[in-house]
PyMOL commands that place a pseudoatom at each C-alpha (Angstrom):
pseudoatom trace, name=CA, resn=ALA, resi=1, chain=A, elem=C, hetatm=0, pos=[41.863, 4.036, -17.784]
pseudoatom trace, name=CA, resn=PHE, resi=2, chain=A, elem=C, hetatm=0, pos=[38.325, 2.922, -16.975]
pseudoatom trace, name=CA, resn=VAL, resi=3, chain=A, elem=C, hetatm=0, pos=[36.802, 0.799, -19.750]
pseudoatom trace, name=CA, resn=THR, resi=4, chain=A, elem=C, hetatm=0, pos=[33.098, 0.098, -19.166]
pseudoatom trace, name=CA, resn=SER, resi=5, chain=A, elem=C, hetatm=0, pos=[32.955, -2.609, -21.826]
pseudoatom trace, name=CA, resn=GLN, resi=6, chain=A, elem=C, hetatm=0, pos=[35.292, -4.718, -19.692]
pseudoatom trace, name=CA, resn=LEU, resi=7, chain=A, elem=C, hetatm=0, pos=[32.960, -4.660, -16.673]
pseudoatom trace, name=CA, resn=PRO, resi=8, chain=A, elem=C, hetatm=0, pos=[30.805, -7.706, -15.962]
pseudoatom trace, name=CA, resn=SER, resi=9, chain=A, elem=C, hetatm=0, pos=[27.139, -7.130, -16.621]
pseudoatom trace, name=CA, resn=LEU, resi=10, chain=A, elem=C, hetatm=0, pos=[24.839, -6.971, -13.609]
pseudoatom trace, name=CA, resn=GLN, resi=11, chain=A, elem=C, hetatm=0, pos=[21.199, -7.910, -13.937]
pseudoatom trace, name=CA, resn=ALA, resi=12, chain=A, elem=C, hetatm=0, pos=[18.476, -7.400, -11.393]
pseudoatom trace, name=CA, resn=ALA, resi=13, chain=A, elem=C, hetatm=0, pos=[17.136, -10.721, -10.156]
pseudoatom trace, name=CA, resn=ALA, resi=14, chain=A, elem=C, hetatm=0, pos=[14.357, -9.501, -7.829]
pseudoatom trace, name=CA, resn=GLU, resi=15, chain=A, elem=C, hetatm=0, pos=[10.847, -10.651, -8.619]
pseudoatom trace, name=CA, resn=PRO, resi=16, chain=A, elem=C, hetatm=0, pos=[8.011, -8.094, -8.607]
pseudoatom trace, name=CA, resn=PHE, resi=17, chain=A, elem=C, hetatm=0, pos=[6.789, -7.157, -5.118]
pseudoatom trace, name=CA, resn=VAL, resi=18, chain=A, elem=C, hetatm=0, pos=[3.148, -7.262, -6.302]
pseudoatom trace, name=CA, resn=GLN, resi=19, chain=A, elem=C, hetatm=0, pos=[1.770, -8.998, -9.389]
pseudoatom trace, name=CA, resn=GLY, resi=20, chain=A, elem=C, hetatm=0, pos=[-1.657, -8.689, -10.973]
pseudoatom trace, name=CA, resn=GLY, resi=21, chain=A, elem=C, hetatm=0, pos=[-2.678, -5.696, -8.873]
pseudoatom trace, name=CA, resn=SER, resi=22, chain=A, elem=C, hetatm=0, pos=[-6.068, -4.285, -9.810]
pseudoatom trace, name=CA, resn=ALA, resi=23, chain=A, elem=C, hetatm=0, pos=[-8.877, -2.252, -8.286]
pseudoatom trace, name=CA, resn=ASN, resi=24, chain=A, elem=C, hetatm=0, pos=[-12.448, -1.659, -9.394]
pseudoatom trace, name=CA, resn=GLY, resi=25, chain=A, elem=C, hetatm=0, pos=[-15.638, -0.465, -7.825]
pseudoatom trace, name=CA, resn=GLN, resi=26, chain=A, elem=C, hetatm=0, pos=[-18.971, 1.247, -8.110]
pseudoatom trace, name=CA, resn=ASN, resi=27, chain=A, elem=C, hetatm=0, pos=[-21.597, 2.673, -5.790]
pseudoatom trace, name=CA, resn=GLY, resi=28, chain=A, elem=C, hetatm=0, pos=[-20.491, 1.726, -2.252]
pseudoatom trace, name=CA, resn=ASN, resi=29, chain=A, elem=C, hetatm=0, pos=[-18.397, -1.349, -3.100]
pseudoatom trace, name=CA, resn=ALA, resi=30, chain=A, elem=C, hetatm=0, pos=[-14.840, -1.789, -4.335]
pseudoatom trace, name=CA, resn=THR, resi=31, chain=A, elem=C, hetatm=0, pos=[-12.472, -4.712, -4.786]
pseudoatom trace, name=CA, resn=ALA, resi=32, chain=A, elem=C, hetatm=0, pos=[-8.687, -4.926, -4.953]
pseudoatom trace, name=CA, resn=SER, resi=33, chain=A, elem=C, hetatm=0, pos=[-6.949, -8.111, -6.089]
pseudoatom trace, name=CA, resn=PHE, resi=34, chain=A, elem=C, hetatm=0, pos=[-3.224, -8.825, -6.013]
pseudoatom trace, name=CA, resn=THR, resi=35, chain=A, elem=C, hetatm=0, pos=[-0.532, -11.451, -5.552]
pseudoatom trace, name=CA, resn=LEU, resi=36, chain=A, elem=C, hetatm=0, pos=[2.093, -10.513, -2.979]
pseudoatom trace, name=CA, resn=SER, resi=37, chain=A, elem=C, hetatm=0, pos=[5.581, -11.924, -3.528]
pseudoatom trace, name=CA, resn=ALA, resi=38, chain=A, elem=C, hetatm=0, pos=[6.919, -14.666, -1.251]
pseudoatom trace, name=CA, resn=THR, resi=39, chain=A, elem=C, hetatm=0, pos=[9.921, -12.354, -0.736]
pseudoatom trace, name=CA, resn=SER, resi=40, chain=A, elem=C, hetatm=0, pos=[7.738, -9.666, 0.886]
pseudoatom trace, name=CA, resn=ARG, resi=41, chain=A, elem=C, hetatm=0, pos=[8.305, -8.722, 4.507]
pseudoatom trace, name=CA, resn=GLN, resi=42, chain=A, elem=C, hetatm=0, pos=[6.045, -6.736, 6.842]
pseudoatom trace, name=CA, resn=ALA, resi=43, chain=A, elem=C, hetatm=0, pos=[3.524, -6.021, 4.077]
pseudoatom trace, name=CA, resn=THR, resi=44, chain=A, elem=C, hetatm=0, pos=[0.576, -3.735, 4.753]
pseudoatom trace, name=CA, resn=PHE, resi=45, chain=A, elem=C, hetatm=0, pos=[-2.555, -3.260, 2.638]
pseudoatom trace, name=CA, resn=GLY, resi=46, chain=A, elem=C, hetatm=0, pos=[-4.007, 0.223, 2.856]
pseudoatom trace, name=CA, resn=VAL, resi=47, chain=A, elem=C, hetatm=0, pos=[-7.129, 2.041, 1.690]
pseudoatom trace, name=CA, resn=LEU, resi=48, chain=A, elem=C, hetatm=0, pos=[-7.213, 5.825, 1.565]
pseudoatom trace, name=CA, resn=LEU, resi=49, chain=A, elem=C, hetatm=0, pos=[-10.772, 7.213, 1.506]
pseudoatom trace, name=CA, resn=ARG, resi=50, chain=A, elem=C, hetatm=0, pos=[-11.232, 10.866, 0.563]
pseudoatom trace, name=CA, resn=PRO, resi=51, chain=A, elem=C, hetatm=0, pos=[-14.534, 12.673, 0.097]
pseudoatom trace, name=CA, resn=THR, resi=52, chain=A, elem=C, hetatm=0, pos=[-15.265, 14.913, -2.863]
pseudoatom trace, name=CA, resn=LYS, resi=53, chain=A, elem=C, hetatm=0, pos=[-15.269, 18.660, -2.109]
pseudoatom trace, name=CA, resn=ALA, resi=54, chain=A, elem=C, hetatm=0, pos=[-19.055, 18.615, -1.614]
pseudoatom trace, name=CA, resn=PHE, resi=55, chain=A, elem=C, hetatm=0, pos=[-18.693, 16.118, 1.271]
pseudoatom trace, name=CA, resn=GLN, resi=56, chain=A, elem=C, hetatm=0, pos=[-15.547, 17.455, 2.950]
pseudoatom trace, name=CA, resn=GLY, resi=57, chain=A, elem=C, hetatm=0, pos=[-16.160, 18.215, 6.611]
pseudoatom trace, name=CA, resn=LYS, resi=58, chain=A, elem=C, hetatm=0, pos=[-19.257, 16.002, 6.688]
pseudoatom trace, name=CA, resn=THR, resi=59, chain=A, elem=C, hetatm=0, pos=[-19.852, 12.594, 8.265]
pseudoatom trace, name=CA, resn=ASP, resi=60, chain=A, elem=C, hetatm=0, pos=[-17.480, 9.825, 7.163]
pseudoatom trace, name=CA, resn=PRO, resi=61, chain=A, elem=C, hetatm=0, pos=[-18.967, 6.592, 5.826]
pseudoatom trace, name=CA, resn=ALA, resi=62, chain=A, elem=C, hetatm=0, pos=[-18.944, 3.364, 7.836]
pseudoatom trace, name=CA, resn=VAL, resi=63, chain=A, elem=C, hetatm=0, pos=[-16.278, 1.045, 6.380]
pseudoatom trace, name=CA, resn=THR, resi=64, chain=A, elem=C, hetatm=0, pos=[-16.147, -2.757, 6.234]
pseudoatom trace, name=CA, resn=LEU, resi=65, chain=A, elem=C, hetatm=0, pos=[-13.143, -4.622, 4.837]
pseudoatom trace, name=CA, resn=THR, resi=66, chain=A, elem=C, hetatm=0, pos=[-12.994, -8.328, 4.033]
pseudoatom trace, name=CA, resn=VAL, resi=67, chain=A, elem=C, hetatm=0, pos=[-9.850, -10.202, 3.038]
pseudoatom trace, name=CA, resn=ASP, resi=68, chain=A, elem=C, hetatm=0, pos=[-10.381, -13.415, 1.106]
pseudoatom trace, name=CA, resn=GLY, resi=69, chain=A, elem=C, hetatm=0, pos=[-13.990, -13.530, 2.317]
pseudoatom trace, name=CA, resn=GLN, resi=70, chain=A, elem=C, hetatm=0, pos=[-13.200, -12.970, 6.020]
pseudoatom trace, name=CA, resn=ILE, resi=71, chain=A, elem=C, hetatm=0, pos=[-14.101, -9.724, 7.799]
pseudoatom trace, name=CA, resn=ALA, resi=72, chain=A, elem=C, hetatm=0, pos=[-10.868, -7.947, 8.733]
pseudoatom trace, name=CA, resn=LYS, resi=73, chain=A, elem=C, hetatm=0, pos=[-10.228, -5.504, 11.569]
pseudoatom trace, name=CA, resn=ALA, resi=74, chain=A, elem=C, hetatm=0, pos=[-8.363, -2.590, 9.999]
pseudoatom trace, name=CA, resn=GLU, resi=75, chain=A, elem=C, hetatm=0, pos=[-6.465, 0.071, 11.898]
pseudoatom trace, name=CA, resn=ARG, resi=76, chain=A, elem=C, hetatm=0, pos=[-7.888, 3.517, 11.166]
pseudoatom trace, name=CA, resn=VAL, resi=77, chain=A, elem=C, hetatm=0, pos=[-6.137, 6.872, 11.137]
pseudoatom trace, name=CA, resn=ASP, resi=78, chain=A, elem=C, hetatm=0, pos=[-8.129, 9.855, 9.938]
pseudoatom trace, name=CA, resn=ALA, resi=79, chain=A, elem=C, hetatm=0, pos=[-8.816, 13.541, 9.748]
pseudoatom trace, name=CA, resn=LYS, resi=80, chain=A, elem=C, hetatm=0, pos=[-12.595, 13.445, 10.134]
pseudoatom trace, name=CA, resn=GLY, resi=81, chain=A, elem=C, hetatm=0, pos=[-14.404, 14.657, 7.059]
pseudoatom trace, name=CA, resn=VAL, resi=82, chain=A, elem=C, hetatm=0, pos=[-11.134, 15.018, 5.102]
pseudoatom trace, name=CA, resn=TRP, resi=83, chain=A, elem=C, hetatm=0, pos=[-9.558, 11.562, 4.745]
pseudoatom trace, name=CA, resn=GLY, resi=84, chain=A, elem=C, hetatm=0, pos=[-9.473, 8.119, 6.336]
pseudoatom trace, name=CA, resn=TRP, resi=85, chain=A, elem=C, hetatm=0, pos=[-6.585, 5.658, 6.074]
pseudoatom trace, name=CA, resn=TYR, resi=86, chain=A, elem=C, hetatm=0, pos=[-7.420, 1.985, 6.816]
pseudoatom trace, name=CA, resn=THR, resi=87, chain=A, elem=C, hetatm=0, pos=[-4.553, -0.514, 7.060]
pseudoatom trace, name=CA, resn=LEU, resi=88, chain=A, elem=C, hetatm=0, pos=[-4.071, -4.199, 7.786]
pseudoatom trace, name=CA, resn=ALA, resi=89, chain=A, elem=C, hetatm=0, pos=[-1.208, -6.681, 7.586]
pseudoatom trace, name=CA, resn=VAL, resi=90, chain=A, elem=C, hetatm=0, pos=[-1.167, -9.097, 4.652]
pseudoatom trace, name=CA, resn=ASN, resi=91, chain=A, elem=C, hetatm=0, pos=[0.874, -12.245, 4.073]
pseudoatom trace, name=CA, resn=PRO, resi=92, chain=A, elem=C, hetatm=0, pos=[2.482, -13.378, 0.813]
pseudoatom trace, name=CA, resn=GLY, resi=93, chain=A, elem=C, hetatm=0, pos=[0.085, -14.991, -1.655]
pseudoatom trace, name=CA, resn=THR, resi=94, chain=A, elem=C, hetatm=0, pos=[-2.972, -14.117, -3.728]
pseudoatom trace, name=CA, resn=HIS, resi=95, chain=A, elem=C, hetatm=0, pos=[-5.594, -11.947, -2.039]
pseudoatom trace, name=CA, resn=ARG, resi=96, chain=A, elem=C, hetatm=0, pos=[-8.916, -10.290, -2.739]
pseudoatom trace, name=CA, resn=VAL, resi=97, chain=A, elem=C, hetatm=0, pos=[-9.849, -7.361, -0.500]
pseudoatom trace, name=CA, resn=GLU, resi=98, chain=A, elem=C, hetatm=0, pos=[-13.408, -6.052, -0.607]
pseudoatom trace, name=CA, resn=LEU, resi=99, chain=A, elem=C, hetatm=0, pos=[-14.383, -2.621, 0.672]
pseudoatom trace, name=CA, resn=THR, resi=100, chain=A, elem=C, hetatm=0, pos=[-17.981, -1.744, 1.505]
pseudoatom trace, name=CA, resn=ILE, resi=101, chain=A, elem=C, hetatm=0, pos=[-19.046, 1.710, 2.610]
pseudoatom trace, name=CA, resn=ALA, resi=102, chain=A, elem=C, hetatm=0, pos=[-22.402, 2.581, 4.140]
pseudoatom trace, name=CA, resn=PRO, resi=103, chain=A, elem=C, hetatm=0, pos=[-23.883, 5.795, 5.561]
pseudoatom trace, name=CA, resn=GLY, resi=104, chain=A, elem=C, hetatm=0, pos=[-21.987, 6.714, 8.730]
pseudoatom trace, name=CA, resn=LYS, resi=105, chain=A, elem=C, hetatm=0, pos=[-23.151, 8.244, 12.011]
pseudoatom trace, name=CA, resn=ASP, resi=106, chain=A, elem=C, hetatm=0, pos=[-22.075, 11.673, 13.216]
pseudoatom trace, name=CA, resn=ALA, resi=107, chain=A, elem=C, hetatm=0, pos=[-21.038, 12.478, 16.814]
pseudoatom trace, name=CA, resn=LYS, resi=108, chain=A, elem=C, hetatm=0, pos=[-24.714, 12.781, 17.840]
pseudoatom trace, name=CA, resn=GLY, resi=109, chain=A, elem=C, hetatm=0, pos=[-25.609, 9.392, 16.337]
pseudoatom trace, name=CA, resn=VAL, resi=110, chain=A, elem=C, hetatm=0, pos=[-27.424, 10.871, 13.331]
pseudoatom trace, name=CA, resn=ILE, resi=111, chain=A, elem=C, hetatm=0, pos=[-26.998, 8.750, 10.208]
pseudoatom trace, name=CA, resn=ALA, resi=112, chain=A, elem=C, hetatm=0, pos=[-25.738, 10.657, 7.166]
pseudoatom trace, name=CA, resn=ASN, resi=113, chain=A, elem=C, hetatm=0, pos=[-27.695, 10.279, 3.944]
pseudoatom trace, name=CA, resn=ASP, resi=114, chain=A, elem=C, hetatm=0, pos=[-25.069, 10.483, 1.233]
pseudoatom trace, name=CA, resn=TRP, resi=115, chain=A, elem=C, hetatm=0, pos=[-21.329, 10.332, 0.622]
pseudoatom trace, name=CA, resn=SER, resi=116, chain=A, elem=C, hetatm=0, pos=[-19.198, 10.624, -2.485]
pseudoatom trace, name=CA, resn=GLY, resi=117, chain=A, elem=C, hetatm=0, pos=[-15.451, 10.283, -2.816]
pseudoatom trace, name=CA, resn=SER, resi=118, chain=A, elem=C, hetatm=0, pos=[-12.550, 8.098, -3.853]
pseudoatom trace, name=CA, resn=ALA, resi=119, chain=A, elem=C, hetatm=0, pos=[-10.748, 5.025, -2.544]
pseudoatom trace, name=CA, resn=GLN, resi=120, chain=A, elem=C, hetatm=0, pos=[-7.073, 4.416, -3.274]
pseudoatom trace, name=CA, resn=PHE, resi=121, chain=A, elem=C, hetatm=0, pos=[-5.615, 0.946, -2.690]
pseudoatom trace, name=CA, resn=TRP, resi=122, chain=A, elem=C, hetatm=0, pos=[-1.949, 0.546, -1.688]
pseudoatom trace, name=CA, resn=ILE, resi=123, chain=A, elem=C, hetatm=0, pos=[0.540, -2.152, -0.662]
pseudoatom trace, name=CA, resn=THR, resi=124, chain=A, elem=C, hetatm=0, pos=[3.623, -1.150, 1.349]
pseudoatom trace, name=CA, resn=GLY, resi=125, chain=A, elem=C, hetatm=0, pos=[6.359, -3.151, 3.003]
pseudoatom trace, name=CA, resn=THR, resi=126, chain=A, elem=C, hetatm=0, pos=[9.827, -4.432, 2.341]
pseudoatom trace, name=CA, resn=GLN, resi=127, chain=A, elem=C, hetatm=0, pos=[11.149, -7.055, -0.019]
pseudoatom trace, name=CA, resn=ALA, resi=128, chain=A, elem=C, hetatm=0, pos=[14.063, -9.403, 0.583]
pseudoatom trace, name=CA, resn=VAL, resi=129, chain=A, elem=C, hetatm=0, pos=[16.480, -9.202, -2.331]
pseudoatom trace, name=CA, resn=LYS, resi=130, chain=A, elem=C, hetatm=0, pos=[19.653, -11.096, -3.193]
pseudoatom trace, name=CA, resn=PRO, resi=131, chain=A, elem=C, hetatm=0, pos=[22.484, -8.597, -2.952]
pseudoatom trace, name=CA, resn=ILE, resi=132, chain=A, elem=C, hetatm=0, pos=[25.141, -8.106, -5.591]
pseudoatom trace, name=CA, resn=GLU, resi=133, chain=A, elem=C, hetatm=0, pos=[28.602, -7.265, -4.349]
pseudoatom trace, name=CA, resn=ALA, resi=134, chain=A, elem=C, hetatm=0, pos=[30.766, -4.953, -6.413]
pseudoatom trace, name=CA, resn=LYS, resi=135, chain=A, elem=C, hetatm=0, pos=[34.327, -4.154, -5.392]
pseudoatom trace, name=CA, resn=VAL, resi=136, chain=A, elem=C, hetatm=0, pos=[36.041, -1.086, -6.723]
pseudoatom trace, name=CA, resn=LYS, resi=137, chain=A, elem=C, hetatm=0, pos=[39.738, -0.438, -6.216]
pseudoatom trace, name=CA, resn=GLY, resi=138, chain=A, elem=C, hetatm=0, pos=[40.837, 3.154, -6.044]
pseudoatom trace, name=CA, resn=LYS, resi=139, chain=A, elem=C, hetatm=0, pos=[44.202, 4.828, -5.866]
pseudoatom trace, name=CA, resn=LEU, resi=140, chain=A, elem=C, hetatm=0, pos=[43.600, 5.982, -2.294]
pseudoatom trace, name=CA, resn=ALA, resi=141, chain=A, elem=C, hetatm=0, pos=[42.337, 3.947, 0.638]
pseudoatom trace, name=CA, resn=ALA, resi=142, chain=A, elem=C, hetatm=0, pos=[38.789, 4.881, 1.637]
pseudoatom trace, name=CA, resn=GLU, resi=143, chain=A, elem=C, hetatm=0, pos=[37.814, 5.129, 5.274]
pseudoatom trace, name=CA, resn=PRO, resi=144, chain=A, elem=C, hetatm=0, pos=[34.789, 2.986, 6.136]
pseudoatom trace, name=CA, resn=ARG, resi=145, chain=A, elem=C, hetatm=0, pos=[31.748, 5.074, 7.041]
pseudoatom trace, name=CA, resn=LEU, resi=146, chain=A, elem=C, hetatm=0, pos=[29.213, 4.069, 9.630]
pseudoatom trace, name=CA, resn=LEU, resi=147, chain=A, elem=C, hetatm=0, pos=[25.668, 4.508, 8.396]
pseudoatom trace, name=CA, resn=PRO, resi=148, chain=A, elem=C, hetatm=0, pos=[22.571, 4.916, 10.531]
pseudoatom trace, name=CA, resn=PRO, resi=149, chain=A, elem=C, hetatm=0, pos=[20.305, 1.866, 10.869]
pseudoatom trace, name=CA, resn=THR, resi=150, chain=A, elem=C, hetatm=0, pos=[17.500, 1.599, 8.330]
pseudoatom trace, name=CA, resn=GLY, resi=151, chain=A, elem=C, hetatm=0, pos=[15.032, -0.326, 10.487]
pseudoatom trace, name=CA, resn=ARG, resi=152, chain=A, elem=C, hetatm=0, pos=[14.936, -3.025, 7.812]
pseudoatom trace, name=CA, resn=GLY, resi=153, chain=A, elem=C, hetatm=0, pos=[16.590, -6.409, 7.760]
pseudoatom trace, name=CA, resn=ASP, resi=154, chain=A, elem=C, hetatm=0, pos=[19.718, -7.235, 5.779]
pseudoatom trace, name=CA, resn=SER, resi=155, chain=A, elem=C, hetatm=0, pos=[19.151, -7.128, 2.029]
pseudoatom trace, name=CA, resn=GLU, resi=156, chain=A, elem=C, hetatm=0, pos=[15.622, -5.694, 2.302]
pseudoatom trace, name=CA, resn=LEU, resi=157, chain=A, elem=C, hetatm=0, pos=[14.388, -2.805, 0.202]
pseudoatom trace, name=CA, resn=PRO, resi=158, chain=A, elem=C, hetatm=0, pos=[11.311, -0.628, 0.838]
pseudoatom trace, name=CA, resn=ARG, resi=159, chain=A, elem=C, hetatm=0, pos=[8.417, -1.082, -1.565]
pseudoatom trace, name=CA, resn=THR, resi=160, chain=A, elem=C, hetatm=0, pos=[5.219, 0.911, -2.186]
pseudoatom trace, name=CA, resn=VAL, resi=161, chain=A, elem=C, hetatm=0, pos=[2.734, -0.046, -4.916]
pseudoatom trace, name=CA, resn=LYS, resi=162, chain=A, elem=C, hetatm=0, pos=[-0.522, 1.728, -5.789]
pseudoatom trace, name=CA, resn=LEU, resi=163, chain=A, elem=C, hetatm=0, pos=[-3.018, -0.902, -6.929]
pseudoatom trace, name=CA, resn=GLY, resi=164, chain=A, elem=C, hetatm=0, pos=[-5.550, 1.615, -8.196]
pseudoatom trace, name=CA, resn=GLU, resi=165, chain=A, elem=C, hetatm=0, pos=[-8.160, 4.234, -7.393]
pseudoatom trace, name=CA, resn=VAL, resi=166, chain=A, elem=C, hetatm=0, pos=[-11.931, 4.133, -7.762]
pseudoatom trace, name=CA, resn=SER, resi=167, chain=A, elem=C, hetatm=0, pos=[-14.789, 6.588, -7.282]
pseudoatom trace, name=CA, resn=LEU, resi=168, chain=A, elem=C, hetatm=0, pos=[-17.464, 5.601, -4.775]
pseudoatom trace, name=CA, resn=GLN, resi=169, chain=A, elem=C, hetatm=0, pos=[-20.878, 7.001, -3.956]
pseudoatom trace, name=CA, resn=ILE, resi=170, chain=A, elem=C, hetatm=0, pos=[-23.625, 6.069, -1.525]
pseudoatom trace, name=CA, resn=THR, resi=171, chain=A, elem=C, hetatm=0, pos=[-27.135, 7.466, -1.360]
pseudoatom trace, name=CA, resn=LYS, resi=172, chain=A, elem=C, hetatm=0, pos=[-29.723, 6.643, 1.239]
for i in range(1, 172): cmd.bond("trace and resi %d" % i, "trace and resi %d" % (i + 1))
show_as sticks, trace
zoom trace
């Protein structure tokens, strides 16, 4: 017979991946603040910019990101006029990321007048956790199963945290 009350209690000991995450903004400026756990691994900060329906298919804004007061070179992946995803690596600790958008130039070099849309702020990565080992004895012997590699280190779990979303608008 299996009696659950006789099992030892297991409690999660992992600290939060991100603490104090917040995002705010207005006009063409937004700020995200957060503290990234010392147990984080391969953490990436990301901003997803999406225009409102009225500006879909039109010129994307020019984007500047600063991390802790220093201009940062973000990697950009986009579907022009639909969305833009800007990412950069971040280390454990407390950070303040500032986003500034300005009128962008189209393929002919013409500067757009206006843009309106949203900015979502995300943190992704992995977190090192202390594993808990549980042994279960069954009546029959179980064959060990090989599992495919995860691409993560031992005792690391994937993490994704949305810090927030703000509406932005620029007018020339």
